[in-house]
C-alpha positions as CSV (number, residue, x, y, z in Angstrom):
1,X,0.0,0.0,0.0
2,X,1.5,3.3,-1.1
3,X,2.2,6.0,1.3
4,X,-0.1,9.1,0.6
5,X,2.7,11.5,1.7
6,X,4.9,10.0,-1.0
7,X,2.2,10.1,-3.8
8,X,1.1,13.6,-2.9
9,X,4.2,15.4,-3.9
10,X,4.3,14.3,-7.5
11,X,0.5,15.2,-7.7
12,X,1.2,18.7,-6.6
13,X,4.2,19.1,-8.9
14,X,2.0,18.0,-11.8
15,X,-0.7,20.5,-10.8
16,X,2.0,23.1,-10.6
17,X,3.4,22.4,-14.0
18,X,0.0,22.2,-15.7
19,X,-1.2,25.4,-14.0
20,X,1.9,27.5,-14.8
21,X,2.0,26.0,-18.4
22,X,-1.4,27.2,-19.0
23,X,-0.6,30.7,-17.5
24,X,2.5,30.9,-19.8
25,X,0.4,29.9,-22.7
26,X,-2.2,32.7,-22.0
27,X,0.7,35.1,-21.6
28,X,2.2,34.2,-24.9
29,X,-1.1,34.6,-26.7
30,X,-1.9,38.0,-25.6
31,X,0.6,40.2,-27.6
32,X,-0.3,38.7,-30.9
33,X,-3.9,38.7,-30.1
34,X,-3.9,42.3,-29.1
35,X,-2.0,43.4,-32.1
36,X,-4.4,41.7,-34.5
37,X,-7.5,42.7,-32.6
38,X,-6.5,46.4,-32.4
39,X,-5.5,46.5,-36.1
40,X,-8.8,44.9,-37.0
41,X,-10.8,47.3,-34.8
42,X,-8.9,50.6,-35.4
43,X,-6.6,50.0,-38.3
44,X,-4.0,52.2,-36.4
45,X,-0.5,51.3,-35.7
46,X,-0.2,54.1,-33.0
47,X,-3.2,52.4,-31.2
48,X,-1.2,49.2,-31.0
49,X,1.7,51.0,-29.4
50,X,-0.4,52.7,-26.9
51,X,-2.2,49.5,-25.7
52,X,1.1,47.6,-25.5
53,X,2.6,50.4,-23.6
54,X,-0.4,50.4,-21.3
55,X,0.3,46.8,-20.4
56,X,4.1,47.3,-20.0
57,X,4.3,50.4,-17.8
58,X,2.4,48.9,-14.8
59,X,4.7,45.9,-15.0
60,X,7.8,48.1,-14.7
61,X,6.2,50.1,-11.8
62,X,4.7,47.2,-9.8
63,X,7.2,44.4,-10.1
64,X,8.9,45.3,-6.8
65,X,5.5,45.7,-5.1
66,X,4.7,42.2,-6.4
67,X,7.9,40.9,-4.9
68,X,7.0,42.3,-1.4
69,X,3.5,40.9,-1.6
70,X,4.7,37.5,-2.8
71,X,7.1,37.2,0.2
72,X,4.2,38.1,2.5
73,X,1.5,35.7,1.4
74,X,1.1,32.2,0.3
75,X,2.4,32.2,-3.3
76,X,-0.5,30.0,-4.8
77,X,-3.0,32.5,-3.4
78,X,-1.5,35.4,-5.1
79,X,-0.8,33.5,-8.3
80,X,-4.4,32.4,-8.4
81,X,-5.7,35.8,-7.9
82,X,-3.5,37.3,-10.6
83,X,-4.5,34.6,-13.0
84,X,-8.2,35.3,-12.3
85,X,-7.7,39.1,-12.7
86,X,-5.9,38.5,-16.1
87,X,-8.6,36.2,-17.2
88,X,-11.3,38.7,-16.4
89,X,-9.4,41.5,-18.2
90,X,-9.2,39.2,-21.4
91,X,-12.8,38.4,-21.1
92,X,-13.9,42.0,-20.9
93,X,-11.8,42.7,-24.0
94,X,-13.5,39.8,-25.7
95,X,-17.0,41.0,-24.8
96,X,-16.3,44.5,-26.0
97,X,-15.0,43.1,-29.3
98,X,-18.1,40.8,-29.7
99,X,-20.6,43.6,-29.1
100,X,-18.7,46.0,-31.2
101,X,-18.0,48.6,-28.5
102,X,-14.2,48.3,-28.3
103,X,-12.6,51.7,-27.7
104,X,-8.9,52.5,-27.5
105,X,-9.3,53.9,-23.9
106,X,-11.1,50.7,-22.7
107,X,-8.5,48.4,-24.3
108,X,-5.7,50.5,-22.6
109,X,-7.3,50.4,-19.2
110,X,-7.9,46.6,-19.4
111,X,-4.3,46.0,-20.7
112,X,-3.1,48.1,-17.8
113,X,-5.0,45.9,-15.4
114,X,-3.6,42.8,-17.0
115,X,-0.1,44.3,-16.8
116,X,-0.5,45.1,-13.1
117,X,-1.5,41.4,-12.5
118,X,1.5,40.2,-14.4
119,X,3.7,42.4,-12.2
120,X,2.2,41.0,-9.0
121,X,2.1,37.3,-10.2
122,X,5.6,37.1,-11.8
123,X,7.5,36.9,-8.5
124,X,5.4,34.0,-7.4
125,X,7.0,31.4,-9.7
126,X,10.1,30.6,-7.6
127,X,8.2,30.7,-4.3
128,X,5.8,28.1,-5.8
129,X,8.6,25.9,-6.9
130,X,10.4,25.9,-3.6
131,X,7.1,25.5,-1.5
132,X,6.0,22.6,-3.7
133,X,8.9,20.7,-5.2
134,X,11.5,18.8,-3.0
135,X,15.0,20.4,-3.4
136,X,16.5,17.4,-5.2
137,X,13.9,17.8,-8.0
138,X,14.0,21.6,-8.5
139,X,16.5,21.7,-11.2
140,X,14.4,19.2,-13.2
141,X,11.1,21.1,-12.6
142,X,12.7,24.4,-13.5
143,X,13.8,22.7,-16.8
144,X,10.3,21.5,-17.4
145,X,8.9,25.1,-16.8
146,X,11.6,26.3,-19.2
147,X,10.4,23.8,-21.9
148,X,6.8,24.9,-21.2
149,X,7.7,28.6,-21.6
150,X,9.4,27.8,-25.0
151,X,6.5,25.8,-26.2
152,X,4.1,28.5,-25.2
153,X,6.1,31.0,-27.3
154,X,6.0,28.7,-30.3
155,X,2.4,27.4,-30.0
156,X,0.7,30.5,-28.6
157,X,0.9,32.8,-31.7
158,X,-0.2,29.8,-33.9
159,X,-3.4,29.3,-31.8
160,X,-4.1,32.9,-32.0
161,X,-3.9,32.9,-35.8
162,X,-6.1,29.9,-36.1
163,X,-8.7,31.2,-33.7
164,X,-8.8,34.7,-35.1
165,X,-9.5,33.2,-38.6
166,X,-12.0,30.7,-37.5
167,X,-14.0,32.4,-34.6
168,X,-12.9,36.0,-34.7
169,X,-11.1,38.4,-32.3
170,X,-13.9,38.4,-29.7
171,X,-14.0,34.7,-29.1
172,X,-10.2,34.6,-29.2
173,X,-10.0,36.7,-26.1
174,X,-12.8,34.6,-24.4
175,X,-10.6,31.6,-25.1
176,X,-7.5,33.3,-23.6
177,X,-9.5,34.1,-20.5
178,X,-10.5,30.5,-20.1
179,X,-6.9,29.5,-20.4
180,X,-6.0,31.8,-17.4
181,X,-9.1,30.5,-15.4
182,X,-8.0,26.9,-16.1
183,X,-4.4,27.7,-15.1
184,X,-5.5,29.4,-11.9
185,X,-7.8,26.5,-11.0
186,X,-4.9,24.1,-11.0
187,X,-3.4,25.9,-8.0
188,X,-6.3,24.9,-5.8
189,X,-4.8,21.6,-5.0
190,X,-1.4,23.0,-3.9
191,X,-0.6,22.8,-0.2
192,X,2.1,25.1,1.0
193,X,3.2,26.2,4.4
194,X,2.0,29.5,5.8
195,X,4.5,32.4,5.7
196,X,6.4,32.9,8.9
197,X,4.9,35.6,11.2
198,X,6.2,39.0,10.5
199,X,7.4,41.5,13.1
200,X,5.2,44.4,14.0
201,X,7.9,46.7,12.8
202,X,7.7,45.3,9.2
203,X,6.3,47.7,6.7
204,X,6.0,47.7,3.0
205,X,9.0,50.1,2.6
206,X,11.1,48.2,5.2
207,X,10.4,45.0,3.2
208,X,11.3,46.7,0.0
209,X,14.6,47.9,1.6
210,X,15.3,44.5,3.0
211,X,14.8,42.9,-0.4
212,X,17.3,45.3,-2.0
213,X,19.7,44.7,0.8
214,X,19.6,40.9,0.1
215,X,20.3,41.7,-3.5
216,X,23.1,44.2,-3.0
217,X,25.1,42.0,-0.5
218,X,25.3,39.2,-3.1
219,X,27.8,40.4,-5.7
220,X,27.3,37.3,-7.8
221,X,23.6,38.1,-8.1
222,X,23.5,41.8,-9.0
223,X,26.5,41.5,-11.4
224,X,24.5,38.7,-13.1
225,X,21.4,40.9,-13.1
226,X,23.4,43.5,-15.1
227,X,24.4,40.8,-17.5
228,X,20.9,39.8,-18.0
229,X,19.9,43.4,-18.6
230,X,22.7,43.7,-21.3
231,X,21.4,40.4,-22.8
232,X,17.8,41.7,-22.9
233,X,18.9,45.1,-24.3
234,X,20.8,43.4,-27.2
235,X,17.9,41.0,-27.7
236,X,15.7,44.0,-28.2
237,X,18.2,45.3,-30.8
238,X,18.2,41.9,-32.5
239,X,14.4,41.6,-32.6
240,X,14.2,45.1,-34.3
241,X,16.9,44.8,-36.8
242,X,16.9,41.0,-37.4
243,X,13.5,40.9,-39.2
244,X,14.2,44.0,-41.3
245,X,17.5,42.4,-42.6
246,X,15.9,39.1,-43.1
247,X,13.0,40.5,-45.2
248,X,15.3,42.8,-47.2
249,X,18.4,40.7,-47.7
250,X,17.8,37.1,-46.8
251,X,14.8,36.2,-48.9
252,X,11.6,37.7,-47.3
253,X,9.4,36.9,-44.4
254,X,9.8,33.1,-44.7
255,X,13.5,33.5,-43.9
256,X,12.8,35.3,-40.7
257,X,10.1,32.7,-39.8
258,X,12.7,29.9,-40.2
259,X,15.3,31.8,-38.2
260,X,13.0,32.6,-35.4
261,X,11.5,29.2,-35.1
262,X,15.0,27.7,-35.0
263,X,15.7,30.0,-32.1
264,X,12.6,28.8,-30.2
265,X,13.6,25.2,-30.8
266,X,17.0,26.0,-29.4
267,X,15.5,27.5,-26.2
268,X,13.3,24.4,-25.6
269,X,16.3,22.2,-26.2
270,X,18.5,24.2,-23.8
271,X,15.8,24.0,-21.0
272,X,15.4,20.2,-21.7
273,X,19.1,19.5,-21.6
274,X,20.0,21.8,-18.6
275,X,18.8,19.4,-15.8
276,X,20.7,16.5,-17.6
277,X,24.1,18.2,-17.5
278,X,26.6,17.4,-14.8
279,X,27.7,20.9,-13.9
280,X,29.9,21.6,-10.9
281,X,29.7,25.4,-11.3
282,X,26.4,26.6,-12.7
283,X,27.2,30.3,-12.9
284,X,30.1,29.6,-15.4
285,X,27.5,27.9,-17.6
286,X,25.0,30.8,-17.2
287,X,27.7,33.4,-18.2
288,X,28.6,31.4,-21.2
289,X,24.9,31.0,-22.0
290,X,24.5,34.8,-22.0
291,X,27.7,35.4,-24.0
292,X,26.7,33.2,-27.0
293,X,23.9,35.7,-27.9
294,X,26.7,37.6,-29.6
295,X,26.6,34.9,-32.4
296,X,23.3,35.9,-34.1
297,X,24.1,39.6,-33.7
298,X,27.4,39.0,-35.6
299,X,25.9,36.7,-38.1
300,X,23.2,39.3,-39.0
301,X,25.8,42.0,-39.3
302,X,27.5,40.2,-42.2
303,X,24.7,39.0,-43.1
304,X,25.4,35.3,-43.8
305,X,23.1,32.7,-45.5
306,X,19.8,31.8,-43.8
307,X,21.2,28.5,-42.5
308,X,24.1,30.3,-40.8
309,X,21.8,32.9,-39.1
310,X,19.3,30.1,-38.1
311,X,22.2,28.1,-36.6
312,X,23.6,31.1,-34.7
313,X,20.1,31.9,-33.3
314,X,19.6,28.3,-32.3
315,X,22.8,28.3,-30.3
316,X,22.0,31.6,-28.7
317,X,18.6,30.4,-27.5
318,X,19.9,27.1,-26.6
319,X,22.2,29.0,-24.2
320,X,19.3,31.0,-23.0
321,X,17.3,27.9,-22.2
322,X,20.3,26.5,-20.1
323,X,20.8,30.0,-18.4
324,X,17.3,30.4,-17.3
325,X,17.0,26.9,-15.9
326,X,20.2,27.0,-13.9
327,X,19.7,30.5,-12.7
328,X,16.3,29.9,-11.3
329,X,17.7,26.8,-9.4
330,X,20.7,28.8,-8.0
331,X,18.5,31.7,-6.8
332,X,16.1,29.2,-5.1
333,X,19.1,27.6,-3.3
334,X,20.9,30.9,-2.4
335,X,18.2,33.1,-1.2
336,X,16.2,32.6,2.0
337,X,12.6,31.6,1.2
338,X,11.1,34.8,2.8
339,X,13.1,37.0,0.4
340,X,13.2,35.0,-2.7
341,X,10.2,36.7,-4.4
342,X,11.7,40.2,-3.9
343,X,15.0,39.0,-5.5
344,X,13.2,37.5,-8.3
345,X,11.2,40.8,-8.9
346,X,14.4,42.7,-9.4
347,X,15.6,40.2,-11.9
348,X,12.3,40.4,-13.9
349,X,12.3,44.2,-13.6
350,X,15.7,44.6,-15.2
351,X,14.8,42.2,-18.0
352,X,11.3,43.8,-18.6
353,X,12.9,47.3,-18.8
354,X,16.0,46.5,-20.9
355,X,14.4,44.7,-23.9
356,X,11.9,47.7,-24.7
357,X,14.9,50.0,-24.5
358,X,16.7,47.9,-27.1
359,X,13.6,47.8,-29.3
360,X,13.3,51.6,-29.0
361,X,17.0,52.4,-29.6
362,X,17.9,50.0,-32.4
363,X,16.4,51.7,-35.4
364,X,17.2,55.4,-34.5
365,X,20.9,54.5,-33.7
366,X,21.2,52.3,-36.9
367,X,19.9,55.3,-38.9
368,X,22.6,57.5,-37.5
369,X,25.4,54.9,-37.9
370,X,24.6,51.6,-39.6
371,X,22.7,48.4,-38.9
372,X,25.9,46.4,-39.1
373,X,27.7,48.8,-36.7
374,X,24.8,48.6,-34.2
375,X,24.7,44.8,-34.4
376,X,28.6,44.4,-34.0
377,X,28.5,46.8,-31.1
378,X,25.7,44.8,-29.5
379,X,27.6,41.5,-30.0
380,X,30.8,42.9,-28.4
381,X,28.8,44.3,-25.5
382,X,26.9,41.2,-24.6
383,X,29.8,38.8,-25.2
384,X,32.4,40.8,-23.3
385,X,30.1,41.6,-20.4
386,X,28.9,38.1,-19.8
387,X,32.4,36.7,-20.2
388,X,33.7,39.4,-17.9
389,X,31.4,37.8,-15.2
390,X,33.9,34.9,-15.1
391,X,36.5,37.2,-13.6
392,X,34.5,37.3,-10.4
393,X,35.5,34.7,-7.8
394,X,32.0,34.5,-6.6
395,X,30.8,33.4,-10.0
396,X,33.6,30.9,-10.6
397,X,33.3,29.3,-7.2
398,X,29.4,29.1,-6.9
399,X,28.3,25.4,-6.7
400,X,24.9,23.8,-6.5
401,X,24.1,22.9,-2.9
402,X,23.7,19.2,-2.2
403,X,20.2,18.3,-1.7
404,X,19.2,16.8,1.8
405,X,19.0,13.3,0.2
406,X,22.5,13.6,-1.2
407,X,23.8,14.9,2.1
408,X,22.3,11.9,3.9
409,X,23.9,9.5,1.5
410,X,27.2,11.2,2.0
411,X,27.0,11.2,5.9
């Protein structure tokens, strides 16, 4: 007769994986759905920019707030609430589109609400993992979540395209809402421990300061955050100039589709492989994973044939898949559980801010200089900065902490 305590953990992990996969899928569907729906409703490119900015700005402003809240409450409760809010926002957009009353102001407000929910929900991922998954299994589960994220980025836009052609934009957003509701419902079976009682002196601003203090005293962490920011900045540059070069020089839209999909396959493969690697020093691997993003930037600066650019982007995203998986696992080991969400929020904040900056700067700077010059400069920046992290003793010496099972076996 099986022990219920033994079988309960895999069941909770499955619910976590299914729930977060659905949430990631809904997240991946929204940008394409919004762009197509707004163009269909207004025909205005400016309107697309306004609505997307309305979603992004609350994310940048509220991510640290989300980190503080996620360190105060049970993570599944906050994740559930944010999934429901995001589902309701998409449902409201769908209803407006179905009855023909969609207005730019309404779409912007609803997108801002969804962006706020993203900011509050994003820092719950790592606390959910450490409160649900035994330490010995966290690297594997982080890899599975990385695979889910990559698959969502590949499958999500395809589902959007199929639904908008068959049922229309309104029902598309209703479907996205149902995806979020289903993802949130999977969190209902998770059982996590209550947060430790907080002192009476604890306030929001003290918690915010404490989180920053935890980040600042770990040099390996904040220097890697800067590396992630540089990687996201250069990724924004690549995502602006890459499609333009592919369409103009490499054979049209189909060449960019091939290159982009090769990158997505690479990210999925990297997340799949990461838990299977025997790595003594994970931060060396994450630094190398960030540095290889120089390859597609340099390849597009030439530009080489489609196969070369596709191979370079595959390798870059393969490195990103490994980086994300190992990085999340290191964070979950090195930060106290009561401050993990705040640390994660700073990581997400820098990433969320840097990529739009790259998207905004790439074209104007290229117009003043040259596309090749911008791409080569970005390649040198991301390669040199991430390789430079290897000069830090904290980075070179960091090891995975042995799980309790392994420690018992060694005793």
